[in-house]
N, C-alpha and C positions, 0 to 999 in steps of 0.2 A: 161542802162547808164544814168549817172546823168549830168545835165548842170545847173551852177550857173551864176546869173546876179552879176554885180559889187556890187550891193547894198545887203550887208550881210543881211538885213531884209527879203529879198525875199527867200523863201524856195527852195530848190533842187527840180528838176522834173525828173521823171524817163521817160526815152524814150525807147520804145520796140525795141529790135534789128531788128525785121521784117520792122520796118518803115524807116530804113536806106536802102537807095537805093542799095548801094554797097552790102548788106547782102541780101537783098529781092531777087535779082536775082538768089541767089544760094539756096534758102529755097526749092524749089521743088527738087532740086539734093539730098540735105540733106535728105529730108524726104523719098525720094526713096532709098537712101543709107541705112538708118536707118532700113527701112522695110526689105530691103533684107538682112542686118546684122542680124535683129531678126528672120527672118524666117530661115536663116542658122543655127543660134544658136539654135532655137527650134528643127530642124531637127536633129543638132548634139546631143542633150540631149535626143531625142527619140532614136536615133541609140545608143547612149552610155548605156542608160536603157536596151533597148533590147538585146545588146551583152554583158551588164554588164562590158563595158570598162571604167574603172574608170578614166583613163588619159583622154580620150575624154570627159567624163562627167564634169571633172574639168575645162577643158578649156573652155567648152561651158558654164559652170556656172559663169566662170570669165567674160565672155563677158556680161552675163545677169547683172552681178554686174556693169560692167562698164556702161551699158546702163540704170542702175537704175531700172531694171526689175526683179531683183533676189526674193524679197519676193513674187510677183504676180505670178512669174513662178513657184515657189515651191508650193505655194498654189493650183495652178491649177493642177499641176501633182500629188499631193497626193489626190485632190478631183477626178481627172480623174481615178486614180487607185483604189480609193475606190468606185466610180461609177460602174467601170467595174466588180468588184467583186460582187457587189449588183446585178447587170444585170444577171451575170452568175448564182447566187444563185437563184434569181427569176425564171430564164429559167429552172434550173435543177428541180425545184420543181413544174413546171407548168403543171398540169395534162392534160391540153388540147394538149400542145405540146408533151407530153409522149404519149398520146393516138394516135395522129397524127402518130408520128413515129413508134409506135408499130404496128398500123394497116397496115401501108405501108409496114413494114418488113413482116408481116403476109401475105399480098396480094402477095408479091413477092415470098415468100417462097411456097404458095400453087399454084401460077400461075394459079389461076381459074378465069373465067369471071367474071366481076362486076356484082353484085347482087343488088337489091334495098334494100335500107336501109331508114327506116322512119325517124331516126334522128341520130344526132352525138353522139356516145356512148363515154363518158369519163371513167366511172367506168368500169373496165374489167368485162369480163363475166368467166365462168369457163374454156371456151375454150381458151380465149385470155389472161387470167391472167399470164401464163408464160411469153409471149412475153412483156407484160407490165412490169413485174418484171425485166427481163433481160435489158429492155430499162431504167428503172429507174436507175438502178445500173449503168449502162453505162454511163448515164447523170451525176450522182454523181461522178463517176471516172473523168470526164472532168472537172467537176467544182472544184474538189480538185486539179487537175492539175493547172488551172486557178488561184486559189487561192494561191498556192504557188509560181507561176510565179510573181504574183503582189506583193506578201509580199517580195519576194527576191528584186524585184525593189525598193521598198520603203527604205528597209535597205541599199542598196547600196547607193541610194540617200543621205539617212542620213549620212551614213559613209564619203561619199565625203564632204559632207556639214560641217561635225564635224572637218575633217582635213585640208579643203582648207581655206587659208588666202589670203587676198588682199596684194599683195607686197609692195604697197605704205601706205595703212591706217594701216594695219595689222588687219582690221576686219575680224572677223571670220564668214565664210558664214551662218554657223547654226543660230548664233546670229542674223544676218540680216533677215533670213528667218523668225525667230521667232517673227519678228515685226507684222506680219499679222496673224501667226498661234496662236491658243489656246493652243497648245501643241506640242510635238515633232512628226514628221511625222510618226513614228512608232507607237506611242500611238494612234494618231488618226486613223490610219489604223485598228489597233486591236478593237478599240472601233465601228468603221463603221462596221468591219467585224462581230463581235459578235451580234450587233442589227440587222443587216441584216439577218444573220443566224437564230436568234432567232424568228424575225417576220415571215420570209417565211417559216420556218419548222413548226411553230405553225399554221399559217392560213392553210398550206398544209394538215396537220394532222387534223384539224378542219373540212375542206370542202372534204376531200377525205378518206373515210373508207380504201380504198385500201392501200395508202400511210402510213395512220397511223399503220394499220396491218403489212405491209411489213416491215417498218423500226424499228417498237417496237418488233416484232419477230426476225429480223435479226440486233438488235442493235449491238451486238459484231461485225458483219461484217461492220456496219457503222462506228463503233469505229476505227476499223482497218485502214479504209479510211483516218481518221484523224490522225492517228500514222503515216500514210505515209506522210501526210502533215507536221507533226511536224518534221519529219526526213529529209525531203526535205529543210525545211527552216533553221534547226539547224546548218547546214553548213555555212551559211550566216549570222546567226542573234545570239543572245545570249540567246535564249529560250531553255529551258530544259524540257523535258518531261520523267522522268525515275521513277523507282520503289521508290526511296527514296526522290526525289524533283521534283515538278512540278511549272514551271514558272507561275506567275499569269495570263499571256496573255493565255496560254494554258488551264487553269482552266476557264477563263473567257468564253473562245471559246466553250468548252464542255458544259458549263452551258446552253448554248443556245440549246442544245440537251436534256436537262433535261426532256423534257415530253415524248420523247422516252424511256429514261432510266426508267422514273417512270412507264410507261407502262410495259416495259421488266422485270423490278423487281416484278411488281405486278402479273404478269403472271408466273413468276418464283415461287413467293410465294405461289400461287393458285396451282401449279404442285407439289410442296413439300407437301403442306398441303392434298393435294387429294391423295398422295401416303401414308401419315399417316392415312388418313380416310379410305382408302381402307384396310390397315393393320388390322383396328379394325372393318371392315365391317361385319364380322361375329358374332360380340357381345362377350358375355361372353362364349358362347359354343365354338366359334373358335377363340382363342386368337392369337395375332401374336407370331411368334417363331423366330429361327435363320434366316430363309429365309428373312422374312419380315425386320428384323433389317439389315440385309446385304443389302437389296435392298434400304432401306432409305439412309444409309450411302453412298452406292454407287452413289446415284443419288445426293446427296450433293457434294460428290468429283467430279463427272462430271462437275456439275454446276460451280464449283470453277476452274477446270482445263479449262473450256471454257472461263472463265473471267479472268485468270491468267495473260494475257497478258497485262491487263491495270491494275495499281496500285488502281485506284479509283474505278473501276467498281468491282474488285475482293473483296475489302473491303465492298462495299454494298451488294455484293452477300453473304458475310460471314455474314454480320448482318441479314440478311433475313433467312440464313440457321440457325442461333441462334434462331430466331422466331419459325421457323419449329420444332426444336429440344425440344423447351419449349412446343409446341403443344402437341409433342410426350410424353414428361413427365408427362404432365396433363392428357392426356388419360390413360397413365399405371397407375398413381396415382388413377384414378377413378375406375379401374378394380382390383386394389390390395386388396386382402383379408386379413384381419388383425385379424380374430378371433382365438380362440384356434385351430380349425380344420387345421389351415394352419401350425401349429408347433407341432401337436401331433405325438408321435412316437410310438403309441401303436402297429401298425401293423396290420395284417400282410402284408399290401400293402399301398403305398401312398395314403392320400386322394385326392378327386379331387380338393380340394382347394389347396393343395401342388402342384400338377400337373399344375394348373393354374398360380400359382405364379411363378413357374419354367419356364413356357413358356414366360412370361413377363420378368423375369430375363435374360432368354437367349436372347430375342430380344434386351434388353438394353446392354448387353454384347457385342454382335455381332455388334452392331450399334458402340459403344464406340471404340471396338477394331481396326475398320477400321479408324474411325475419328481421332484416335490418331496417325495414320500414317502420318497425314497432317502436324506434327510439322517440319519434315524435308523438306518440300515441298514448304513451303510459306513464307513470309517476316513476321517480327514481327508485323506490323500493322494489318495484316490479322488475325495472331494468337490471337492478343488482342481481336479482334473481335469473334473469334470462340472458344477460350478456355473456356469462361465460361460456354458456352452451352455444350462442350464436357466433362468438368469436372462434371457439373450437371448430365449428363448422368451417369457417373461412381458413384457418389454419391447417385444417385437413385437406381441404381443397388445393391449398398452395404446396403443401407437402407431396401430394398427388402429381402436380404438374410440373414442379422444379425440376426434377431429374430430366424430363422430357425437354424442357426450355434450356437446360444446361447442355444437354447432348445437341441441341439445334445451334445454340451459339458455338460449341466447340467445333462442330461440322462445318459451319459457315466460316470460321476463322482459319481451319485447316486448308479450305479451298482458296481463300483469299492470300495467304501466306505463299502459295504457288507463284504469285507474281514475280517473286524473287529469282525464279527460274530462267526468266526472260531477260535477255541482256538489252536494257534499253539504251545502252550506249552505242549500240551498232546501227550503222546507217542501213537503211532499208530502200530497195529499189522502189521508186513511186509507182511502178506499173504492177508491183506485186500484191497489190490489194491491201493498202495500209488500212482502209477504212473497215476491214472486217473485223470481228470481235478476237481478242485473245482467247487462248484455250482455257485459262483458268476463269475468264469471264463467262464464257459460254458454259462452262460447269456451274458456276455460281448462279447464273440464271436458270439453269434447268433445276438446280436443287431448291432454288426459292419457289419455283414453279411446283414442285413436288411437295414441299412443306405446306405451301398454302392449300393445294388441290386434295392432298391426301391426308395431311396431319391435322392441319388447323380445323379443316372442315368437319372434322369428327366432334368438334366441341361445340355445342349450342350455348353459346354463352354472352350473345348480345354485344353490348359495348366492351365488355372485357376482351372479346376477342379482338376487337379493333386495338384496344390497349396493348395486347400481345403483339399483334402485327407492327404497331408503331415502335415497340421496344425491340423488336427484331430489326426493323428498318434502321433504328438509331444506331443500334450495335454493329450493323453490316457497314454503315457509312463512317463510323467512328474508326472501326478497324481498318476499313480501306484505305481511308486518308491516312491514318497512322502508318500503314506499310507503303504507301505511295510516297509519303514524305521522306521515307529512309531508303528509297530503291536507287541503287547505285550499281553501275555508272548510269548516267542520264545525258543522252545526246538529244538532238533537235528531233530526230525520227522517234525516239523513245517518248519524248513529250507529246509528240502527235498521237501515238498509240495510246498513251495513258489518256490523253483527251477523249479520244474515240471511246475508250472502256469506260470512261465517266459518263459519257453520253448514254451507252448501253446499260450502264448500271441504274441511271436515272429513270430510263424507260421501264426496266424491269421492275424497280422498287415502286413506281407508279402503278403498275399492273398487280404488283403483290398487295398494295393497299385497296385497290380497285376490288369489288366483289360483292358489295352490298348495294344494289341500286336505289335502296330505300334510303340511303345516307348521301347527302350532298357533299360531304367531305371526303368520301371515298376515293382515293386516287389522287388527292391533293397533296403533294410533297410539302407544301407550306406549313401544313399541319405538324410535320417533323419538327420543325423548330430550329434550333441554332446548328444542329448537326447538318440539316439540309443546306443551310446558309454556308457552312464551311466547306461542303461538297462543291457548291457553285462557286465559291471563291479559291478554290484550289487551282482551277483550270488557269485564271489569269496570273497567278503566282508563278507557274511554271515558265512563262514568257516574259516576266518582269526583269528589267536590266538590274545588274547587281547593285547598284546604288540607290534603288527603288526598295529593295528588300526591308531597309529599317524604317521605311515610311508607313506609319500606322494607318493613313488613309488608303494607301495602295493595297494594304493587306488586311482591311476591314473584314470582319467576319471569320478570320482565321485565328486560332489559339496561338500563342506566342511560341509554344513548344514545336508547332509544324512549322512556322516560319524558320525557326533555329535548325530543324532537321534540313529543310531546303538549303538553308545557307551552308551547313556543313557538307551537304552532297555535292555542291558546286566547289567546295574548297579542297585543298589537299589534305585536310585534317581527317583523323578517324571519326565516325559515328560512335556514339555512346557504346552500343552493343559489340562493336569491333574493338573498342578499347578494352572492354571488360570480358571479352571472349563468349559473348551470348549468341545465341540463335536469334534472328529477327522476331520469331514468335515468343520467345522468351523475354525479350526487351519490351516488346508491346504489352505483354501481360505485367511486366514490372511497373510500367507507367500507369496501367489501369489499377494497380493496388496501391499507388502512392499518390501523395498530392502534387499539385503543380509546383509548389516552391522545391519540394524534393527533386522533381524532374529539371527544374531549372538549375538547382545546385550541381545535378549530375552534369549538366552542359558545361556550366562554369568550370568545374572540376577538370572537364576534358579539355578546356580552353587552356587553363593555367597548366596542365600537364604537358600539352604540346609545345607550349611557350619555353618550358623548362627543358624538356628534351631537346628541342631545336638549339637552346642556347648551350647546353652541355655538350651536345654533339657538334656544334659549330655549322649547323645548317642554316641555309639562306631562308629566312620566314617572310621573305617580302612579299610572296605571291599569297600567303596566309594571312597578312596582317590586315588586309581589306576586309576578309571575312571575319577575323577577330573582332575587328571594330564594329562591323556590322551586328555581329552577334551580341556584343556587349550593349550595344545600343537598343537592340530589341529586349534585352534582359532588364536594362535600366527603365525602358519604357513600360514593361511587364510589372516590375516593381512598384512602380509609381502609379500604375493604373490599379493595382489590386487593393 
């Protein structure tokens, strides 16, 4: 209250209301009334938070605003809730309280008379460890429930503050509260929660071996408790913890448990690496095989399954599994034998080096086969961490077996090329045993039998073994047909001999595929596909009239190049390899390394060359003209059909 003198130069003086007698007599009553209203308001706030009654909370906050106590009230509420959480966290990790509670339960359970104890024991013994463990987890469950309760209260308070305005001033209550708060109530709470949890968890692990071992070994169980916490508060807050997205608050809280996660992952890595070490414990004499590969993969799969409930943990486990896989590959590489003894096919049995490499390849394949099934079970983020290791296992397996497969193809090709040592244009006495196999075919059949019985049988790789067998059969047929198509000279007796050889080859290849009685497809050459149809179509080709060679229906199932070769074999014109000065094996290899069109162009070039040479030298090309026309018709049909 201001009072002014008549003189304008005299300043106004402030007179306190309490100095006015009429007011002073009511001050005591006003203060008592204010105190009563404040107490009622605080009681209503606590009741509103406890029952999550937003209407009651809003009216009580309105009272606090009217009393000009709102900022202090909100600050105290947030501080009290944060402190309550910290007290609960401290209590949950307090080993002295855990020990007291566990020993009390143990005494009640045993109902034995008290005995003398020299000192208070905090760390459990082997006998009391189970009681301590149960007590610890029980206290952590209570801690999680209390944390969720306080968190929900904070978010409820913040929601009401954000929505509530004063009817007269239109002031938003949250803005008023922020005059004393450094951040939103929810942000303050999460920060306090994370720091308290990190501090007390770290201190507890540092001071107690029991807590460290229990919570690191049982980290997935601890993590599940926090999943329950996130699930409870998600209904009342905007926090999300899912497989594709995790709110920053949830990640911040889980980082407080990083020491337990680190220990858990470290033990997991040791466990996986011990499994790898155990697989190679026998050294070079007892290398790991199918069982060891399956066990390693199964252990990885089980650990991923145990952690798959948490998107961050399962990703970390996948990274550790990849490291374990790299350890496996490193050990396999150190035991792999790469000298000539590992790929020789002299026989009569597989070499010890081949058997050793087969063991390692089997281990890798069986491990990869099971790890590959994870593609349908986990999220893309997990697969991104795991796939490089899984793919490296398969690549290592392929690198290990490829030299042997190359040696097999080279050996079989070297046998097939021997058919060119036979003069198929020579007439044979019908009584000389035309139906018997040629020497090269006998050798080929024996080698196939050896490869199947001694080499491939070393690999326990299931369907992959049949895939190998099919690839070998396809290669043999393709190489054989190619060499037969350029066999020259070729007479009627030679055609009969080749037909007989084809029958022997078909029988041998069927036996080569047969071997797994559990598979109905084994021994069925139809499974070979186009190569087998080519082999079957090769027989009638040998006996077709010249005019029929350009008929696509008559030569169905045969590649145009094979038909072109046969036309040239019957003609006086040189074959491509003769024209270029190549050996038969060199030409067949050239064809396998080039496209169909390049091979056709080589044939066309040979035809044109023959025509030019005949014209320049004045030779009579009447005999060749029929075959040139046939060849060009086949080339035209091939171009149109490609």
